[in-house]
C-alpha positions as CSV (number, residue, x, y, z in Angstrom):
1,M,0.0,0.0,0.0
2,G,3.0,2.3,0.1
3,H,2.5,3.2,-3.5
4,F,-0.6,5.1,-2.4
5,K,1.3,7.2,0.2
6,G,0.5,10.9,-0.4
7,V,-2.1,10.2,-3.1
8,R,-4.8,12.8,-3.2
9,V,-8.2,12.5,-4.8
10,K,-9.8,15.8,-5.9
11,K,-12.8,16.3,-8.2
12,G,-12.7,12.6,-9.3
13,V,-8.9,12.7,-10.2
14,A,-6.2,10.8,-8.3
15,H,-3.0,12.8,-8.0
16,F,0.2,10.7,-7.5
17,P,2.9,13.0,-5.9
18,H,5.8,10.8,-6.7
19,T,5.5,11.2,-10.4
20,G,3.0,14.0,-10.8
21,A,0.7,11.6,-12.7
22,E,-3.1,12.3,-12.6
23,I,-5.6,9.5,-13.2
24,P,-9.3,10.3,-13.8
25,L,-11.4,7.9,-11.6
26,N,-14.0,7.5,-14.3
27,A,-15.9,4.5,-15.9
28,T,-12.9,3.8,-18.2
29,F,-10.6,3.6,-15.1
30,F,-12.8,1.1,-13.3
31,K,-13.4,-0.9,-16.5
32,S,-9.6,-1.2,-16.9
33,A,-9.2,-2.2,-13.2
34,I,-11.4,-5.3,-13.5
35,P,-8.9,-7.4,-15.6
36,I,-6.1,-6.6,-13.1
37,V,-8.3,-7.7,-10.2
38,L,-9.1,-10.9,-12.0
39,F,-5.5,-11.6,-12.9
40,N,-4.4,-10.9,-9.4
41,S,-7.0,-13.4,-8.1
42,Y,-5.6,-16.0,-10.5
43,L,-2.0,-15.3,-9.2
44,L,-3.1,-15.6,-5.6
45,L,-4.6,-19.0,-6.3
46,K,-1.3,-20.1,-7.9
47,K,0.6,-18.9,-4.9
48,Y,-1.7,-20.9,-2.6
49,A,-1.3,-24.0,-4.9
50,R,2.5,-23.7,-4.8
51,T,2.4,-23.5,-1.0
52,Y,0.0,-26.5,-0.7
53,T,2.1,-28.7,-3.0
54,G,5.4,-27.6,-1.4
55,Q,6.9,-26.1,-4.6
56,P,10.2,-24.2,-3.7
57,V,10.4,-20.4,-4.0
58,I,12.6,-19.4,-6.9
59,A,13.9,-16.3,-5.2
60,T,12.9,-13.4,-3.0
61,L,12.6,-10.0,-4.6
62,A,12.2,-6.5,-3.1
63,F,11.1,-3.3,-4.9
64,H,13.2,-0.3,-3.9
65,P,13.0,2.7,-3.3
66,Q,9.4,2.7,-4.2
67,P,7.0,-0.3,-3.6
68,S,5.4,-1.7,-6.7
69,G,1.6,-1.8,-6.8
70,P,0.1,-5.2,-7.9
71,W,-0.9,-3.6,-11.3
72,Y,2.7,-3.3,-12.6
73,N,4.3,-5.9,-15.0
74,A,7.2,-6.5,-12.7
75,W,5.0,-7.4,-9.7
76,L,2.7,-9.6,-11.8
77,A,5.6,-11.4,-13.6
78,A,7.3,-12.1,-10.2
79,R,4.1,-13.6,-8.8
80,M,3.6,-15.6,-12.0
81,A,7.1,-17.0,-11.8
82,G,6.8,-18.1,-8.2
83,I,9.0,-15.4,-6.8
84,D,8.3,-14.1,-3.3
85,I,7.9,-10.4,-3.0
86,I,9.3,-9.0,0.3
87,K,9.8,-5.6,1.8
88,D,13.4,-5.6,3.0
89,P,15.9,-5.1,0.1
90,Y,18.9,-6.2,2.2
91,S,17.5,-9.7,2.9
92,A,16.1,-10.2,-0.6
93,D,17.9,-12.2,-3.3
94,I,17.1,-9.6,-5.9
95,V,16.4,-5.8,-5.7
96,F,14.2,-4.4,-8.4
97,V,15.0,-0.7,-8.6
98,F,11.5,0.7,-8.9
99,D,11.4,4.4,-9.4
100,D,8.8,5.7,-11.8
101,K,10.2,9.1,-12.3
102,T,11.4,10.1,-15.7
103,E,14.9,10.6,-14.4
104,S,16.5,8.7,-11.6
105,N,19.9,8.8,-9.8
106,M,19.5,5.4,-8.1
107,G,22.7,4.2,-9.9
108,E,24.6,6.7,-7.8
109,V,22.8,6.7,-4.5
110,L,21.8,3.0,-4.0
111,D,23.7,1.3,-1.2
112,S,26.7,-0.4,-2.6
113,S,25.7,-3.7,-0.9
114,L,22.6,-3.8,-3.0
115,K,24.0,-2.9,-6.4
116,A,25.3,-6.4,-7.2
117,K,21.8,-7.9,-7.0
118,A,19.9,-5.0,-8.6
119,I,17.7,-5.0,-11.7
120,N,17.2,-1.7,-13.6
121,L,19.9,0.0,-11.7
122,H,21.4,1.8,-14.7
123,I,18.4,3.2,-16.5
124,E,18.6,6.8,-15.5
125,D,16.6,8.8,-18.1
126,I,13.5,7.7,-20.1
127,S,12.6,11.2,-21.3
128,K,11.5,11.3,-25.0
129,T,14.5,13.4,-25.8
130,H,17.0,10.9,-24.4
131,V,15.1,8.0,-25.9
132,A,15.3,9.7,-29.3
133,K,19.0,10.4,-28.9
134,T,19.9,6.8,-28.0
135,F,17.7,5.5,-30.8
136,A,19.6,7.6,-33.4
137,Q,22.9,6.4,-32.0
138,V,22.0,2.8,-32.3
139,F,19.8,2.8,-35.5
140,G,21.6,5.5,-37.5
141,Y,18.5,7.5,-38.3
142,D,16.4,10.0,-36.4
143,I,12.9,10.3,-35.0
144,E,13.5,13.6,-33.3
145,I,13.0,16.8,-35.5
146,D,13.7,20.5,-35.1
147,P,10.2,22.0,-35.1
148,L,11.6,25.3,-36.4
149,T,13.0,23.9,-39.6
150,Y,11.2,20.6,-40.2
151,K,8.5,20.7,-43.0
152,G,5.4,18.4,-42.7
153,K,3.4,16.6,-40.0
154,A,5.0,16.0,-36.7
155,V,4.1,15.0,-33.1
156,Q,4.3,17.2,-30.1
157,K,4.3,15.5,-26.7
158,S,5.5,16.0,-23.2
159,D,9.2,15.0,-22.6
160,I,8.3,13.3,-19.4
161,N,7.0,9.7,-19.1
162,G,3.5,8.5,-19.0
163,T,1.5,11.5,-20.0
164,H,-0.1,10.2,-23.3
165,D,-0.6,13.8,-24.5
166,G,0.7,13.6,-28.0
167,I,-0.9,15.7,-30.7
168,V,-0.2,16.0,-34.5
169,I,1.0,19.4,-35.6
170,D,2.2,21.0,-38.8
171,C,5.8,22.2,-39.0
172,P,7.7,24.4,-39.2
173,L,6.6,26.3,-36.1
174,S,7.3,29.9,-35.1
175,P,9.7,30.3,-32.2
176,D,6.9,31.4,-29.9
177,A,4.9,28.3,-30.7
178,V,7.5,25.9,-29.5
179,K,6.5,24.7,-26.0
180,P,9.1,24.2,-23.2
181,G,9.2,20.7,-21.8
182,C,7.9,19.1,-25.0
183,A,9.6,16.7,-27.4
184,Y,9.1,17.0,-31.2
185,Q,9.2,13.9,-33.4
186,R,8.4,13.0,-37.0
187,L,4.9,11.5,-37.4
188,V,5.4,7.8,-38.0
189,D,2.6,6.7,-40.3
190,S,1.6,3.2,-39.1
191,T,-1.9,3.2,-40.7
192,F,-1.5,-0.1,-42.5
193,S,-5.2,-0.8,-42.8
194,D,-8.6,0.9,-42.4
195,R,-8.6,-0.3,-38.8
196,G,-6.6,2.7,-37.7
197,S,-3.1,3.1,-36.4
198,E,-0.9,0.1,-35.4
199,D,2.0,0.0,-33.0
200,L,4.1,-2.6,-31.2
201,R,4.8,-2.9,-27.5
202,M,7.7,-5.3,-26.9
203,A,8.6,-6.7,-23.5
204,Y,12.3,-6.6,-22.9
205,I,13.9,-8.6,-20.1
206,G,17.6,-9.2,-19.7
207,G,18.5,-9.4,-23.4
208,E,15.3,-11.2,-24.4
209,I,12.2,-10.1,-26.3
210,P,9.7,-12.7,-24.9
211,V,6.5,-11.2,-26.3
212,V,5.3,-8.4,-28.5
213,F,1.9,-6.9,-28.3
214,H,0.6,-5.8,-31.7
215,K,-1.9,-3.1,-30.9
216,Y,-4.6,-1.6,-33.1
217,K,-6.0,1.9,-32.2
218,A,-8.5,4.3,-33.7
219,L,-6.8,7.2,-35.3
220,D,-8.2,9.7,-32.9
221,K,-6.9,7.6,-30.0
222,R,-3.4,6.8,-31.4
223,F,-1.6,8.4,-28.4
224,G,-3.7,6.8,-25.7
225,T,-4.1,3.4,-24.1
226,D,-7.5,2.5,-25.5
227,Y,-7.0,-0.3,-28.0
228,A,-9.5,-1.7,-30.5
229,H,-7.7,-5.0,-30.6
230,V,-4.4,-6.6,-29.5
231,D,-2.6,-9.6,-30.9
232,I,0.2,-11.5,-29.1
233,W,3.2,-12.0,-31.3
234,N,6.7,-13.4,-30.8
235,A,9.7,-11.3,-31.8
236,D,10.2,-13.0,-35.2
237,Q,6.6,-12.1,-36.2
238,A,7.3,-8.4,-35.4
239,F,10.9,-7.7,-36.3
240,S,13.7,-8.9,-38.6
241,E,16.8,-10.5,-37.0
242,D,18.7,-7.2,-37.6
243,E,15.9,-5.2,-36.0
244,Q,15.9,-7.5,-33.0
245,R,19.7,-7.2,-32.6
246,K,19.4,-3.4,-32.7
247,L,16.5,-3.2,-30.3
248,I,18.4,-5.3,-27.8
249,E,21.5,-3.0,-28.3
250,F,19.2,0.0,-27.8
251,C,17.8,-1.4,-24.5
252,E,21.3,-2.1,-23.3
253,A,22.4,1.4,-24.2
254,M,19.4,2.8,-22.2
255,G,20.4,0.7,-19.2
256,L,17.1,-1.2,-19.2
257,D,16.9,-4.7,-17.7
258,F,13.2,-5.1,-17.4
259,G,10.5,-3.0,-19.1
260,A,8.5,-2.2,-22.2
261,V,9.5,-0.5,-25.4
262,D,7.0,1.1,-27.8
263,V,7.9,0.7,-31.4
264,M,6.2,1.9,-34.6
265,R,6.8,0.8,-38.2
266,D,6.4,3.5,-40.9
267,K,4.5,2.2,-43.9
268,H,6.3,4.5,-46.3
269,D,10.0,3.7,-45.5
270,G,9.4,0.3,-43.8
271,R,11.7,1.2,-40.9
272,I,10.9,0.9,-37.2
273,Y,11.1,3.8,-34.7
274,V,11.3,3.6,-30.9
275,V,8.9,6.1,-29.5
276,D,8.9,5.3,-25.8
277,V,10.6,3.3,-23.1
278,N,8.9,2.4,-19.8
279,K,10.7,0.9,-16.9
280,T,7.6,0.7,-14.6
281,C,5.2,-0.7,-17.2
282,M,1.7,-1.9,-16.7
283,P,-0.2,-4.7,-18.6
284,V,-1.9,-4.3,-22.0
285,L,-5.5,-4.5,-20.8
286,S,-7.3,-5.3,-24.0
287,L,-6.7,-9.0,-23.7
288,S,-8.7,-12.0,-22.5
289,Q,-7.6,-13.5,-19.2
290,K,-6.4,-16.6,-21.2
291,E,-4.2,-14.4,-23.4
292,Q,-3.0,-12.3,-20.5
293,R,-1.8,-15.4,-18.7
294,R,-0.1,-16.7,-21.8
295,A,1.8,-13.4,-22.2
296,F,2.8,-13.3,-18.6
297,R,4.1,-16.8,-18.6
298,L,6.5,-15.7,-21.4
299,I,7.5,-12.6,-19.4
300,A,7.8,-14.6,-16.2
301,D,10.1,-17.1,-17.8
302,A,12.4,-14.3,-19.1
303,L,12.4,-12.7,-15.6
304,T,13.4,-16.1,-14.1
305,N,16.3,-16.3,-16.6
306,L,17.4,-12.8,-15.7
307,I,17.2,-13.5,-11.9
308,E,19.3,-16.7,-12.3
309,R,22.0,-14.7,-14.1
310,V,22.0,-11.9,-11.4
311,K,22.2,-14.5,-8.6
312,A,25.0,-16.4,-10.3
């Protein structure tokens, strides 16, 4: 419950002080909460079954410095894998550095006795600007644009994580129209069919891409989390071997051990573009419980592999 510390609810909106995020407590929110509640019930039954049958605990894991709520991928994957989640990072086998701010200095301030067993210790900046810079270094081409000189459609969105506030604009802009704190990127045209926009959210865990969520969105909701349909793909269905190699190299350059990466493929040039990195990701909700469990088994297996390497 520590994740709720300091949370204020005002006029139907929950305000999270740690990140500045604001979540409307509306019908959409409660509809989205139902699949998480059902999935957690399933995981609780699995935990009881493991205890009853005497199955050994794979490892103990503590989230630090911020506790993870049971609606985050890391928490759900740990439970799915049979990993015990405990509070004390010093007695845990693994420390998951859980800090959902856009920028973090945990790599500098974390107690040295915890660093050797830490996951996501070295991911310090997931701002759109830093993601775009790292992407260009690895892939050799840009998604970031200069709004003062670029000609054509572009996307303006907050540079911080988790805002989902992107809008399509026409460039070039006048200097007074450029908004501080915003990132400017080329508009990746992923309208491959009349179903709307498509994008790919890949899970990344310790050098593996265990699952890719192929998401379909209405054009007017392309920057949100409301999906018309989601398919579960493996990495080979989504990316070429060279693209997979570069995506893994990109995640390593970002310092990511466990998280999600949002990728779009442009229908004109055929190339992929990384548009977002999330180190404290939440599930894709537009899935049946059966499909959600299948996806998390893949994520849990990759997390188990990562923990075994950290413990070794």
